[in-house]
N, C-alpha and C positions, 0 to 999 in steps of 0.2 A: 296597465297601471299608469297613472298620470305622472308619477315621480319615480325616477329610477334609483335603485340602490347604487351606492358608490363602489368603486373597486375596493376590495377588502383592505388593501394596504392603506387606504385613506381614512379608515376608522381609527379612533383613539386606541392606544395600546391597552388601556385598562378595560376595554370592551372585549378583548380577545378571550378571556376566560368564560364570559357569557356565551360567546359564539362557539367555543370549544364544547361547552356543556350541551348546547343545542345540537351540535353535530353528533355528539355521543348519544344523546337521548332520542333524537328524531332522524338521524342519518343525514341531516343537512341543516344548514342555518335557515331559520324561518324568514321568509320574505318580509313579513311584518316587522320583525326585529331589525332588519337592515334599514327599513325606513325610519323607525323610531331612533335608531342609532345615528342618524344624520344630525340629531340633536342629543349628544351624549348624556347630558344631565337628565333630560326627559327619559331617555332609555333606562338609565340606572334607576330612576325613581319608579318607573313603571315595572321594571323587573323586580325590584324590592317589594313593591306592593303585591305583585303576583305571588311572590314567594311567601309573603305573610299570609295571604289568603289560602294558599295550597299547603300550608304546614300540616304535619301529622297531628298536632294537638288542637286543630280546629274543632269547634263544637258541631260543625257540619260534616257529616260523613262524605267521603270522596264521591260516592255514586250520586248523592243529592247535589253536590257542587257541580258535577258534570251535567246532570239533568237541567239545572238552571242555566248553565253557560250555553248549552245547546239551544234551549228555548229562547233565551235573549238573543242569541246569534240569528236564529230563524226570524224573529220579529224585526231585527235590523237588517235582514237580507245580506249578511256577511258570509260570502262564499268561503273565504279563508277560515273564519271562525267555526262555521258549521262543519267543515272538513276536519279540522284538527280536533275540535271538541267532541265530534261524533266518534272519532276513533278512540278517544279517551273514555267516553261513555260506554262504548261497546266493551272495552277492556274491563272497566270497573263493574259493569252490570253483568258481564259474562256472556252476553249475546246482543245482537242488534234489535231484538224484539222491543225493548223499552224505547229505544230511539225511534223506531218505526211508528210507535204509538204516540209519540210526544206531541206532534202537531195537533192531535185530536185528544189530548189528555183528559178533557172533561167527560168524554164519552167512553173512555177506555177503563177496563178493570185492572190495568197494569200498575196503577199507582196507589199508594197508601193515602190516607187522609192527610197525613203530615206532608207528604210530597205535593198533594193537591193544594194545600194551603200555601206552601212555598211557591208553587208555580203560579197561582193566582196573584200572589204578591209580586212576583217577577213581572208578570204582564201589566199589573197596575203601575208599578214604578217605571217600566220601560215605556208605557203609554202616556206617562206624564199625568197620572191621576193624583193630583196633590190637593190637599192632604189626602193620604190614603184613607179609604173608607174605614170608619170606626169598627164596623162589623168584621171586616177582614182582619184588622189588627187584633180584635178579640179572639178570632179564630186562630191566628198565628200564636197567640199567647197560650193556647192549649198545648202546643207542641214545642215552643221555643221560649227559653228564658231571655232576659234582657240582653245578656252578653251574646247569645246566639242570634238574636234579632239584629244586633249591631253587625255581626259577621255576615248575616244573610243580606242585609242592606248594602254593606260594602261590596260583597261579591257581585250583586246585581248591578250596582253602580259601576264597578270596575269593568264588568263585561259589556255594559253599555258604552263606556269609554272606548274599550278595545274594538268592539265590533263596529262602532260608528266611525272610528279612525280608519279601520280597514275598508269599510264600505265606501267611505268618501274618497279614498285613494284607489279604489277598485283593485285591492290586493286579491289575486286569484287563489283558488284552492291549490294545494300542493300535493294532492293525491294520497292523503293519509287514510281516507275511508273510501269505501266503494261509491260514495255519493258524488265524488269529484270526477 
């Protein structure tokens, strides 16, 4: 990793609850979080955005959110994100089968048409295909209303931010899935 985390005592006091929650949830504080926390305001903003995207009332079901975050992480070669998000996908999907098929989702029978449309959109946005193809947008509208499309786009944009941040700083996998 190009930039080291600070000693814990050097982080702002108001970040401690975030670290405590990560320790409780993951068994350790995430390396990525320690880097974001070097800029406390950025850390809080990113943590709040993540919380908004992962809320229970999201129009996107948890397994779909995880499929998309793993795929965007794969496209951005983020070892940390693939590791963490793969473990969450396996948990939400009930097995590693869907994750294993994800890199070749177009040729796999594992995914619904709704998931295929969302994955195609994630790849288009991650690849910088702007504006997004009208045909793809029409296909998305078969499965997602306007509010869900906003959430879908925000989730993909957030995962691009996160995985590119971690890839640029070479944040390593932390051993959450057998992939690491």
